[in-house]
N, CA, C and O atoms as CSV, one atom per row, in Angstrom:
chain,resi,resn,atom,element,x,y,z
A,1,MET,N,N,33.091,-26.747,60.923
A,1,MET,CA,C,32.702,-26.780,59.468
A,1,MET,C,C,33.845,-26.260,58.782
A,1,MET,O,O,34.406,-25.180,58.972
A,2,ALA,N,N,34.137,-27.216,57.910
A,2,ALA,CA,C,35.388,-27.061,57.158
A,2,ALA,C,C,34.775,-26.613,55.742
A,2,ALA,O,O,33.814,-27.172,55.214
A,3,SER,N,N,35.507,-25.474,55.182
A,3,SER,CA,C,34.970,-25.021,53.862
A,3,SER,C,C,36.018,-25.238,52.926
A,3,SER,O,O,37.160,-24.829,53.135
A,4,GLU,N,N,35.690,-25.855,51.915
A,4,GLU,CA,C,36.666,-26.117,50.748
A,4,GLU,C,C,36.770,-24.938,49.843
A,4,GLU,O,O,35.727,-24.369,49.522
A,5,ALA,N,N,37.792,-24.557,49.447
A,5,ALA,CA,C,37.964,-23.544,48.606
A,5,ALA,C,C,38.093,-24.003,47.173
A,5,ALA,O,O,38.959,-24.845,46.933
A,6,LYS,N,N,37.378,-23.577,46.251
A,6,LYS,CA,C,37.532,-24.075,44.862
A,6,LYS,C,C,37.952,-22.843,44.017
A,6,LYS,O,O,37.609,-21.677,44.209
A,7,GLU,N,N,38.749,-23.324,43.056
A,7,GLU,CA,C,39.478,-22.404,42.250
A,7,GLU,C,C,38.480,-22.281,40.970
A,7,GLU,O,O,38.322,-23.295,40.290
A,8,VAL,N,N,37.833,-21.145,40.629
A,8,VAL,CA,C,37.187,-20.996,39.436
A,8,VAL,C,C,38.026,-20.191,38.255
A,8,VAL,O,O,38.593,-19.108,38.399
A,9,THR,N,N,37.967,-20.927,37.153
A,9,THR,CA,C,38.414,-20.618,35.881
A,9,THR,C,C,37.677,-20.433,34.668
A,9,THR,O,O,36.810,-21.262,34.393
A,10,ALA,N,N,37.867,-19.586,33.997
A,10,ALA,CA,C,36.855,-19.422,32.895
A,10,ALA,C,C,37.356,-20.391,31.754
A,10,ALA,O,O,38.525,-20.548,31.401
A,11,LYS,N,N,36.400,-20.916,31.329
A,11,LYS,CA,C,36.674,-22.229,30.325
A,11,LYS,C,C,36.948,-21.484,28.848
A,11,LYS,O,O,37.887,-21.749,28.098
A,12,ALA,N,N,36.033,-20.614,28.643
A,12,ALA,CA,C,36.011,-19.914,27.363
A,12,ALA,C,C,35.943,-18.432,27.525
A,12,ALA,O,O,35.282,-18.097,28.509
A,13,PRO,N,N,36.423,-17.503,26.859
A,13,PRO,CA,C,36.277,-16.135,26.823
A,13,PRO,C,C,34.762,-15.809,26.357
A,13,PRO,O,O,34.208,-16.421,25.443
A,14,VAL,N,N,34.191,-14.812,27.070
A,14,VAL,CA,C,32.786,-14.498,26.727
A,14,VAL,C,C,33.040,-13.327,25.844
A,14,VAL,O,O,33.750,-12.361,26.123
A,15,ALA,N,N,32.249,-13.569,24.534
A,15,ALA,CA,C,32.261,-12.422,23.573
A,15,ALA,C,C,31.135,-11.402,23.901
A,15,ALA,O,O,30.029,-11.741,24.322
A,16,LYS,N,N,31.492,-10.222,23.685
A,16,LYS,CA,C,30.697,-9.173,23.907
A,16,LYS,C,C,29.619,-9.120,22.714
A,16,LYS,O,O,30.027,-9.319,21.569
A,17,ALA,N,N,28.237,-8.854,22.948
A,17,ALA,CA,C,27.495,-8.741,21.980
A,17,ALA,C,C,27.458,-7.299,21.330
A,17,ALA,O,O,27.179,-6.255,21.919
A,18,GLU,N,N,27.769,-7.437,20.106
A,18,GLU,CA,C,27.906,-6.173,19.199
A,18,GLU,C,C,26.607,-5.758,18.593
A,18,GLU,O,O,25.911,-6.548,17.955
A,19,VAL,N,N,26.266,-4.423,18.812
A,19,VAL,CA,C,24.896,-4.031,18.370
A,19,VAL,C,C,25.384,-2.945,17.281
A,19,VAL,O,O,26.108,-1.986,17.546
A,20,PRO,N,N,24.869,-3.258,16.029
A,20,PRO,CA,C,25.208,-2.270,15.078
A,20,PRO,C,C,24.726,-0.860,15.062
A,20,PRO,O,O,23.500,-0.751,15.105
A,21,ALA,N,N,25.321,0.092,15.017
A,21,ALA,CA,C,24.784,1.497,15.171
A,21,ALA,C,C,24.104,1.741,13.807
A,21,ALA,O,O,24.318,1.117,12.768
A,22,LEU,N,N,23.268,2.734,13.995
A,22,LEU,CA,C,22.345,3.072,12.708
A,22,LEU,C,C,23.252,3.840,11.884
A,22,LEU,O,O,23.948,4.701,12.423
A,23,SER,N,N,23.314,3.657,10.802
A,23,SER,CA,C,24.269,4.361,9.806
A,23,SER,C,C,23.658,4.253,8.404
A,23,SER,O,O,22.679,3.563,8.118
A,24,ALA,N,N,24.371,5.032,7.560
A,24,ALA,CA,C,23.895,4.744,5.997
A,24,ALA,C,C,24.255,3.406,5.614
A,24,ALA,O,O,23.711,3.026,4.577
A,25,THR,N,N,25.031,2.590,6.179
A,25,THR,CA,C,25.410,1.357,5.649
A,25,THR,C,C,24.250,0.168,5.920
A,25,THR,O,O,24.126,-0.874,5.277
A,26,ASN,N,N,23.423,0.631,7.075
A,26,ASN,CA,C,22.356,-0.315,7.172
A,26,ASN,C,C,21.225,-0.228,6.330
A,26,ASN,O,O,20.445,-1.176,6.421
A,27,GLU,N,N,20.919,0.736,5.475
A,27,GLU,CA,C,19.973,1.042,4.522
A,27,GLU,C,C,20.260,0.000,3.203
A,27,GLU,O,O,21.381,-0.282,2.780
A,28,TYR,N,N,19.254,-0.388,2.779
A,28,TYR,CA,C,19.706,-1.211,1.458
A,28,TYR,C,C,18.848,-0.554,0.329
A,28,TYR,O,O,17.923,0.211,0.606
A,29,PRO,N,N,19.151,-0.843,-0.815
A,29,PRO,CA,C,18.478,-0.175,-1.989
A,29,PRO,C,C,17.115,-0.429,-1.912
A,29,PRO,O,O,16.772,-1.586,-1.671
A,30,GLY,N,N,16.150,0.556,-2.092
A,30,GLY,CA,C,14.651,0.239,-2.183
A,30,GLY,C,C,13.925,0.371,-0.839
A,30,GLY,O,O,12.700,0.297,-0.743
A,31,GLN,N,N,14.707,0.558,0.131
A,31,GLN,CA,C,14.082,0.457,1.635
A,31,GLN,C,C,13.087,1.836,1.817
A,31,GLN,O,O,11.954,1.776,2.292
A,32,THR,N,N,13.687,2.985,1.381
A,32,THR,CA,C,12.777,4.252,1.418
A,32,THR,C,C,11.774,4.197,0.580
A,32,THR,O,O,10.666,4.614,0.915
A,33,MET,N,N,12.005,3.686,-0.608
A,33,MET,CA,C,10.876,3.738,-1.616
A,33,MET,C,C,9.962,2.736,-1.371
A,33,MET,O,O,8.857,2.805,-1.910
A,34,GLY,N,N,10.250,1.792,-0.627
A,34,GLY,CA,C,9.102,0.630,-0.233
A,34,GLY,C,C,8.251,1.351,0.800
A,34,GLY,O,O,7.021,1.335,0.746
A,35,ILE,N,N,8.954,1.994,1.760
A,35,ILE,CA,C,8.065,2.825,2.913
A,35,ILE,C,C,7.297,3.822,2.164
A,35,ILE,O,O,6.123,3.892,2.526
A,36,VAL,N,N,7.613,4.547,1.294
A,36,VAL,CA,C,6.937,5.538,0.686
A,36,VAL,C,C,5.778,4.777,-0.154
A,36,VAL,O,O,4.636,5.231,-0.223
A,37,ALA,N,N,6.137,3.713,-0.714
A,37,ALA,CA,C,5.001,3.084,-1.558
A,37,ALA,C,C,3.921,2.642,-0.614
A,37,ALA,O,O,2.738,2.826,-0.897
A,38,LEU,N,N,4.314,2.042,0.544
A,38,LEU,CA,C,3.336,1.586,1.627
A,38,LEU,C,C,2.360,2.592,2.097
A,38,LEU,O,O,1.176,2.299,2.262
A,39,VAL,N,N,2.871,3.855,2.332
A,39,VAL,CA,C,2.123,5.072,2.647
A,39,VAL,C,C,1.182,5.331,1.588
A,39,VAL,O,O,-0.015,5.409,1.861
A,40,LEU,N,N,1.614,5.477,0.362
A,40,LEU,CA,C,0.918,5.872,-0.709
A,40,LEU,C,C,-0.139,4.820,-1.202
A,40,LEU,O,O,-1.057,5.162,-1.947
A,41,ALA,N,N,0.008,3.622,-0.793
A,41,ALA,CA,C,-0.816,2.594,-1.027
A,41,ALA,C,C,-2.188,2.877,-0.599
A,41,ALA,O,O,-3.125,2.396,-1.235
A,42,PHE,N,N,-2.400,3.679,0.509
A,42,PHE,CA,C,-3.753,3.865,1.087
A,42,PHE,C,C,-4.361,5.250,0.467
A,42,PHE,O,O,-5.447,5.662,0.874
A,43,PHE,N,N,-3.615,5.958,-0.540
A,43,PHE,CA,C,-4.121,7.132,-1.005
A,43,PHE,C,C,-4.279,7.060,-2.502
A,43,PHE,O,O,-5.325,7.334,-3.090
A,44,THR,N,N,-3.291,6.715,-3.003
A,44,THR,CA,C,-3.016,6.790,-4.598
A,44,THR,C,C,-2.582,5.290,-5.069
A,44,THR,O,O,-1.376,5.045,-5.100
A,45,GLN,N,N,-3.341,4.465,-5.369
A,45,GLN,CA,C,-2.874,2.962,-5.505
A,45,GLN,C,C,-2.079,2.648,-6.646
A,45,GLN,O,O,-1.175,1.823,-6.523
A,46,ILE,N,N,-2.319,3.245,-7.825
A,46,ILE,CA,C,-1.453,2.939,-8.883
A,46,ILE,C,C,-0.061,3.360,-8.824
A,46,ILE,O,O,0.812,2.525,-9.062
A,47,PRO,N,N,0.277,4.686,-8.503
A,47,PRO,CA,C,1.669,5.082,-8.273
A,47,PRO,C,C,2.333,4.239,-7.104
A,47,PRO,O,O,3.487,3.830,-7.227
A,48,ALA,N,N,1.634,4.007,-6.053
A,48,ALA,CA,C,2.152,3.010,-5.119
A,48,ALA,C,C,2.332,1.563,-5.442
A,48,ALA,O,O,3.138,0.867,-4.824
A,49,LEU,N,N,1.521,1.074,-6.487
A,49,LEU,CA,C,1.961,-0.077,-6.994
A,49,LEU,C,C,3.092,-0.132,-7.919
A,49,LEU,O,O,3.758,-1.164,-8.008
A,50,VAL,N,N,3.369,0.973,-8.655
A,50,VAL,CA,C,4.530,1.122,-9.414
A,50,VAL,C,C,5.829,1.255,-8.456
A,50,VAL,O,O,6.847,0.581,-8.613
A,51,LEU,N,N,5.673,2.077,-7.594
A,51,LEU,CA,C,6.717,2.278,-6.630
A,51,LEU,C,C,7.267,0.984,-5.947
A,51,LEU,O,O,8.452,0.649,-5.964
A,52,GLY,N,N,6.288,0.327,-5.367
A,52,GLY,CA,C,6.362,-0.947,-4.701
A,52,GLY,C,C,6.890,-1.924,-5.552
A,52,GLY,O,O,7.613,-2.747,-4.991
A,53,ILE,N,N,6.722,-2.052,-6.753
A,53,ILE,CA,C,7.477,-3.039,-7.487
A,53,ILE,C,C,8.727,-2.597,-7.845
A,53,ILE,O,O,9.638,-3.422,-7.921
A,54,ILE,N,N,8.929,-1.416,-8.082
A,54,ILE,CA,C,10.520,-0.957,-8.311
A,54,ILE,C,C,11.368,-1.095,-7.267
A,54,ILE,O,O,12.526,-1.448,-7.491
A,55,ALA,N,N,10.906,-0.826,-5.898
A,55,ALA,CA,C,11.580,-1.211,-4.645
A,55,ALA,C,C,11.739,-2.544,-4.412
A,55,ALA,O,O,12.777,-2.914,-3.863
A,56,TRP,N,N,10.868,-3.369,-4.740
A,56,TRP,CA,C,11.112,-4.728,-4.467
A,56,TRP,C,C,12.046,-5.391,-5.547
A,56,TRP,O,O,12.731,-6.361,-5.222
A,57,ILE,N,N,12.083,-4.897,-6.798
A,57,ILE,CA,C,13.120,-5.403,-7.557
A,57,ILE,C,C,14.556,-4.716,-7.226
A,57,ILE,O,O,15.595,-5.361,-7.361
A,58,TRP,N,N,14.549,-3.635,-6.872
A,58,TRP,CA,C,15.935,-3.130,-6.381
A,58,TRP,C,C,16.509,-3.822,-5.146
A,58,TRP,O,O,17.718,-4.011,-5.011
A,59,SER,N,N,15.534,-4.216,-4.193
A,59,SER,CA,C,15.983,-4.966,-2.945
A,59,SER,C,C,16.500,-6.168,-3.288
A,59,SER,O,O,17.553,-6.579,-2.801
A,60,ASN,N,N,15.623,-6.999,-4.374
A,60,ASN,CA,C,16.017,-8.289,-4.763
A,60,ASN,C,C,17.402,-8.466,-5.360
A,60,ASN,O,O,18.127,-9.435,-5.133
A,61,LYS,N,N,17.717,-7.385,-6.185
A,61,LYS,CA,C,18.969,-7.374,-6.747
A,61,LYS,C,C,20.233,-7.157,-5.879
A,61,LYS,O,O,21.380,-7.539,-6.110
A,62,ALA,N,N,19.764,-6.471,-4.848
A,62,ALA,CA,C,20.775,-6.349,-3.742
A,62,ALA,C,C,20.849,-7.526,-2.706
A,62,ALA,O,O,21.698,-7.554,-1.815
A,63,GLY,N,N,19.941,-8.448,-2.882
A,63,GLY,CA,C,19.934,-9.520,-1.878
A,63,GLY,C,C,19.220,-9.366,-0.779
A,63,GLY,O,O,19.242,-10.290,0.034
A,64,GLU,N,N,18.495,-8.276,-0.521
A,64,GLU,CA,C,17.828,-8.082,0.715
A,64,GLU,C,C,16.303,-8.302,0.565
A,64,GLU,O,O,15.796,-8.319,-0.557
A,65,ASN,N,N,15.638,-8.455,1.587
A,65,ASN,CA,C,14.192,-8.707,1.822
A,65,ASN,C,C,13.364,-7.433,2.176
A,65,ASN,O,O,13.376,-6.967,3.315
A,66,ASN,N,N,12.703,-6.932,1.234
A,66,ASN,CA,C,11.963,-5.574,1.384
A,66,ASN,C,C,10.623,-5.940,1.797
A,66,ASN,O,O,9.804,-6.240,0.928
A,67,VAL,N,N,10.306,-5.951,3.024
A,67,VAL,CA,C,8.758,-6.305,3.424
A,67,VAL,C,C,7.950,-5.008,3.155
A,67,VAL,O,O,6.836,-5.192,2.664
A,68,PRO,N,N,8.272,-3.906,3.362
A,68,PRO,CA,C,7.273,-2.870,3.061
A,68,PRO,C,C,6.826,-2.761,1.824
A,68,PRO,O,O,5.658,-2.473,1.564
A,69,ALA,N,N,7.936,-3.038,0.755
A,69,ALA,CA,C,7.527,-2.952,-0.663
A,69,ALA,C,C,6.633,-4.036,-1.120
A,69,ALA,O,O,5.823,-3.872,-2.032
A,70,LYS,N,N,6.806,-5.284,-0.397
A,70,LYS,CA,C,5.825,-6.482,-0.642
A,70,LYS,C,C,4.491,-6.048,-0.073
A,70,LYS,O,O,3.479,-6.182,-0.761
A,71,VAL,N,N,4.436,-5.561,1.087
A,71,VAL,CA,C,3.081,-5.109,1.525
A,71,VAL,C,C,2.430,-4.017,0.697
A,71,VAL,O,O,1.233,-4.107,0.422
A,72,ALA,N,N,3.180,-2.966,0.276
A,72,ALA,CA,C,2.681,-2.116,-0.460
A,72,ALA,C,C,2.110,-2.625,-1.920
A,72,ALA,O,O,1.127,-2.112,-2.454
A,73,VAL,N,N,2.780,-3.581,-2.418
A,73,VAL,CA,C,2.223,-4.175,-3.523
A,73,VAL,C,C,0.968,-4.847,-3.324
A,73,VAL,O,O,-0.006,-4.684,-4.058
A,74,ALA,N,N,1.003,-5.606,-2.319
A,74,ALA,CA,C,-0.264,-6.223,-1.824
A,74,ALA,C,C,-1.547,-5.307,-1.597
A,74,ALA,O,O,-2.659,-5.381,-2.119
A,75,VAL,N,N,-1.097,-4.519,-0.756
A,75,VAL,CA,C,-2.421,-3.547,-0.380
A,75,VAL,C,C,-2.923,-2.748,-1.591
A,75,VAL,O,O,-4.133,-2.601,-1.764
A,76,SER,N,N,-1.878,-2.151,-2.557
A,76,SER,CA,C,-2.537,-1.431,-3.471
A,76,SER,C,C,-3.217,-2.228,-4.504
A,76,SER,O,O,-4.148,-1.733,-5.140
A,77,SER,N,N,-2.782,-3.520,-4.727
A,77,SER,CA,C,-3.307,-4.425,-5.662
A,77,SER,C,C,-4.749,-4.794,-5.272
A,77,SER,O,O,-5.672,-4.885,-6.082
A,78,VAL,N,N,-4.854,-5.015,-3.830
A,78,VAL,CA,C,-6.242,-5.328,-3.338
A,78,VAL,C,C,-7.334,-4.016,-3.528
A,78,VAL,O,O,-8.501,-4.057,-3.916
A,79,LEU,N,N,-6.529,-2.867,-3.117
A,79,LEU,CA,C,-7.485,-1.689,-3.223
A,79,LEU,C,C,-7.875,-1.260,-4.642
A,79,LEU,O,O,-8.871,-0.572,-4.865
A,80,ILE,N,N,-7.019,-1.710,-5.610
A,80,ILE,CA,C,-7.281,-1.446,-7.116
A,80,ILE,C,C,-8.420,-2.212,-7.416
A,80,ILE,O,O,-9.424,-1.702,-7.914
A,81,VAL,N,N,-8.306,-3.664,-7.085
A,81,VAL,CA,C,-9.406,-4.536,-7.229
A,81,VAL,C,C,-10.673,-4.095,-6.734
A,81,VAL,O,O,-11.648,-3.940,-7.470
A,82,LEU,N,N,-10.680,-3.868,-5.377
A,82,LEU,CA,C,-11.844,-3.401,-4.671
A,82,LEU,C,C,-12.585,-2.143,-5.287
A,82,LEU,O,O,-13.805,-1.987,-5.260
A,83,GLY,N,N,-11.678,-1.280,-5.841
A,83,GLY,CA,C,-11.938,0.087,-6.484
A,83,GLY,C,C,-12.768,-0.286,-7.748
A,83,GLY,O,O,-13.839,0.283,-7.959
A,84,VAL,N,N,-12.298,-1.206,-8.561
A,84,VAL,CA,C,-12.914,-1.586,-9.739
A,84,VAL,C,C,-14.138,-2.157,-9.564
A,84,VAL,O,O,-15.111,-1.781,-10.216
A,85,LEU,N,N,-14.203,-3.200,-8.590
A,85,LEU,CA,C,-15.446,-3.646,-8.209
A,85,LEU,C,C,-16.597,-2.734,-7.662
A,85,LEU,O,O,-17.788,-3.003,-7.817
A,86,ALA,N,N,-16.170,-1.731,-7.067
A,86,ALA,CA,C,-17.073,-0.643,-6.417
A,86,ALA,C,C,-17.580,0.117,-7.623
A,86,ALA,O,O,-18.736,0.538,-7.573
A,87,VAL,N,N,-16.867,0.333,-8.670
A,87,VAL,CA,C,-17.215,1.172,-9.824
A,87,VAL,C,C,-18.280,0.293,-10.576
A,87,VAL,O,O,-19.382,0.764,-10.857
A,88,ILE,N,N,-17.967,-0.850,-10.859
A,88,ILE,CA,C,-18.926,-1.802,-11.564
A,88,ILE,C,C,-20.114,-1.837,-10.907
A,88,ILE,O,O,-21.124,-1.649,-11.585
A,89,GLY,N,N,-20.250,-2.080,-9.480
A,89,GLY,CA,C,-21.314,-2.145,-8.669
A,89,GLY,C,C,-22.154,-0.860,-8.796
A,89,GLY,O,O,-23.372,-0.884,-8.972
A,90,TRP,N,N,-21.450,0.216,-8.700
A,90,TRP,CA,C,-22.257,1.578,-8.895
A,90,TRP,C,C,-22.925,1.680,-10.288
A,90,TRP,O,O,-24.062,2.100,-10.501
A,91,ILE,N,N,-22.172,1.298,-11.063
A,91,ILE,CA,C,-22.686,1.312,-12.583
A,91,ILE,C,C,-24.055,0.430,-12.596
A,91,ILE,O,O,-25.105,0.912,-13.020
A,92,LEU,N,N,-23.972,-0.770,-12.147
A,92,LEU,CA,C,-24.991,-1.602,-12.092
A,92,LEU,C,C,-26.308,-1.140,-11.121
A,92,LEU,O,O,-27.451,-1.526,-11.368
A,93,VAL,N,N,-26.002,-0.337,-10.087
A,93,VAL,CA,C,-27.044,0.260,-9.366
A,93,VAL,C,C,-27.796,1.436,-10.081
A,93,VAL,O,O,-29.016,1.603,-10.065
A,94,VAL,N,N,-26.857,2.232,-10.718
A,94,VAL,CA,C,-27.529,3.387,-11.498
A,94,VAL,C,C,-28.308,2.786,-12.732
A,94,VAL,O,O,-29.356,3.284,-13.146
A,95,ALA,N,N,-27.697,1.652,-13.295
A,95,ALA,CA,C,-28.479,1.322,-14.549
A,95,ALA,C,C,-29.938,0.457,-14.011
A,95,ALA,O,O,-30.997,0.457,-14.640
A,96,THR,N,N,-29.745,-0.107,-12.981
A,96,THR,CA,C,-31.187,-0.680,-12.656
A,96,THR,C,C,-32.123,0.332,-12.081
A,96,THR,O,O,-33.341,0.163,-12.128
A,97,THR,N,N,-31.586,1.347,-11.556
A,97,THR,CA,C,-32.487,2.197,-11.044
A,97,THR,C,C,-33.126,3.178,-12.067
A,97,THR,O,O,-34.257,3.655,-11.971
A,98,LEU,N,N,-32.103,3.437,-13.203
A,98,LEU,CA,C,-32.798,4.107,-14.474
A,98,LEU,C,C,-33.793,3.131,-15.187
A,98,LEU,O,O,-34.806,3.650,-15.655
A,99,GLN,N,N,-33.646,1.929,-15.312
A,99,GLN,CA,C,-34.319,0.944,-15.784
A,99,GLN,C,C,-35.755,0.805,-15.050
A,99,GLN,O,O,-36.783,0.461,-15.635
A,100,ASP,N,N,-35.676,1.081,-13.872
A,100,ASP,CA,C,-37.114,0.954,-12.972
A,100,ASP,C,C,-37.925,2.301,-13.160
A,100,ASP,O,O,-39.149,2.307,-13.036
A,101,PHE,N,N,-37.199,3.445,-13.465
A,101,PHE,CA,C,-37.920,4.649,-13.740
A,101,PHE,C,C,-38.104,4.959,-15.201
A,101,PHE,O,O,-38.310,6.103,-15.606
A,102,GLY,N,N,-38.035,4.049,-15.871
A,102,GLY,CA,C,-38.299,4.228,-17.540
A,102,GLY,C,C,-37.074,4.595,-18.227
A,102,GLY,O,O,-37.159,4.812,-19.436
A,103,GLY,N,N,-36.056,4.690,-17.705
A,103,GLY,CA,C,-34.652,5.159,-18.477
A,103,GLY,C,C,-34.713,6.558,-18.876
A,103,GLY,O,O,-35.297,7.397,-18.191
A,104,PHE,N,N,-34.106,6.835,-20.000
A,104,PHE,CA,C,-34.271,8.085,-20.435
A,104,PHE,C,C,-35.174,8.610,-21.391
A,104,PHE,O,O,-35.084,9.720,-21.917
A,105,GLU,N,N,-36.327,7.486,-21.651
A,105,GLU,CA,C,-37.257,7.782,-22.602
A,105,GLU,C,C,-38.196,9.109,-22.352
A,105,GLU,O,O,-38.576,9.881,-23.232
A,106,GLY,N,N,-38.443,9.182,-21.126
A,106,GLY,CA,C,-39.403,10.372,-20.708
A,106,GLY,C,C,-38.525,11.698,-20.692
A,106,GLY,O,O,-39.184,12.726,-20.529
A,107,PHE,N,N,-37.298,11.835,-20.818
A,107,PHE,CA,C,-36.407,12.727,-20.492
A,107,PHE,C,C,-36.153,13.623,-21.874
A,107,PHE,O,O,-35.452,13.156,-22.771
A,108,ARG,N,N,-36.736,14.876,-21.985
A,108,ARG,CA,C,-36.455,15.656,-23.173
A,108,ARG,C,C,-35.493,16.796,-22.999
A,108,ARG,O,O,-35.403,17.685,-23.845
A,109,GLY,N,N,-34.790,16.772,-21.926
A,109,GLY,CA,C,-33.827,17.771,-21.833
A,109,GLY,C,C,-34.498,19.152,-21.298
A,109,GLY,O,O,-35.359,19.259,-20.426
A,110,PHE,N,N,-33.869,20.190,-22.058
A,110,PHE,CA,C,-34.154,21.425,-21.555
A,110,PHE,C,C,-35.212,22.134,-22.658
A,110,PHE,O,O,-35.366,23.354,-22.713
A,111,GLU,N,N,-35.841,21.280,-23.434
A,111,GLU,CA,C,-36.694,21.796,-24.461
A,111,GLU,C,C,-37.887,22.405,-24.038
A,111,GLU,O,O,-38.390,23.281,-24.741
A,112,ASP,N,N,-38.454,22.023,-22.880
A,112,ASP,CA,C,-39.677,22.652,-22.371
A,112,ASP,C,C,-39.421,23.900,-21.690
A,112,ASP,O,O,-40.401,24.551,-21.326
A,113,MET,N,N,-38.295,24.323,-21.468
A,113,MET,CA,C,-37.851,25.606,-20.863
A,113,MET,C,C,-38.076,26.798,-21.709
A,113,MET,O,O,-38.252,27.853,-21.100
A,114,GLY,N,N,-38.098,26.819,-22.786
A,114,GLY,CA,C,-38.249,27.987,-23.772
A,114,GLY,C,C,-36.952,28.608,-24.034
A,114,GLY,O,O,-35.924,27.979,-23.785
A,115,ARG,N,N,-36.915,29.763,-24.504
A,115,ARG,CA,C,-35.727,30.340,-25.046
A,115,ARG,C,C,-34.913,30.884,-24.033
A,115,ARG,O,O,-35.479,31.466,-23.107
A,116,PRO,N,N,-33.613,30.793,-24.045
A,116,PRO,CA,C,-32.656,31.232,-23.032
A,116,PRO,C,C,-33.024,32.857,-22.726
A,116,PRO,O,O,-33.336,33.626,-23.636
A,117,GLY,N,N,-32.957,33.174,-21.606
A,117,GLY,CA,C,-33.128,34.609,-21.319
A,117,GLY,C,C,-34.795,34.907,-20.908
A,117,GLY,O,O,-35.166,35.818,-20.168
A,118,LEU,N,N,-35.439,34.177,-21.396
A,118,LEU,CA,C,-37.112,34.478,-21.311
A,118,LEU,C,C,-37.475,33.624,-20.180
A,118,LEU,O,O,-38.624,33.813,-19.781
A,119,ARG,N,N,-36.794,32.729,-19.553
A,119,ARG,CA,C,-37.411,31.882,-18.557
A,119,ARG,C,C,-37.672,32.812,-17.291
A,119,ARG,O,O,-37.133,33.903,-17.110
A,120,SER,N,N,-38.528,32.240,-16.502
A,120,SER,CA,C,-38.920,32.924,-15.269
A,120,SER,C,C,-39.241,31.982,-14.301
A,120,SER,O,O,-39.601,32.344,-13.181
């Protein structure tokens, strides 16, 4: 068995993959505010909406895509709309319940209780 020896040569140099280290230069304007707005969106919707919009604008001016700010704006907007609908629904339920029981027509307040201090 004859073995042939082949010469192996590199055709092109292999470049090393560089992984950027975490530093302050990786953070873009509005990134932290977008994350804070996303967390606040589940607790206080109006401040979260304001912070999310501000973070989104700052990131757009820097040319970056701020996903947490966009999600915060969407979540807080949806929760505000759901909250308003819940309040309207609650008002309708209370109004129809009062209408079924005759409203406030039979309610005279505390007039039947007598003078204060003499109640027993």
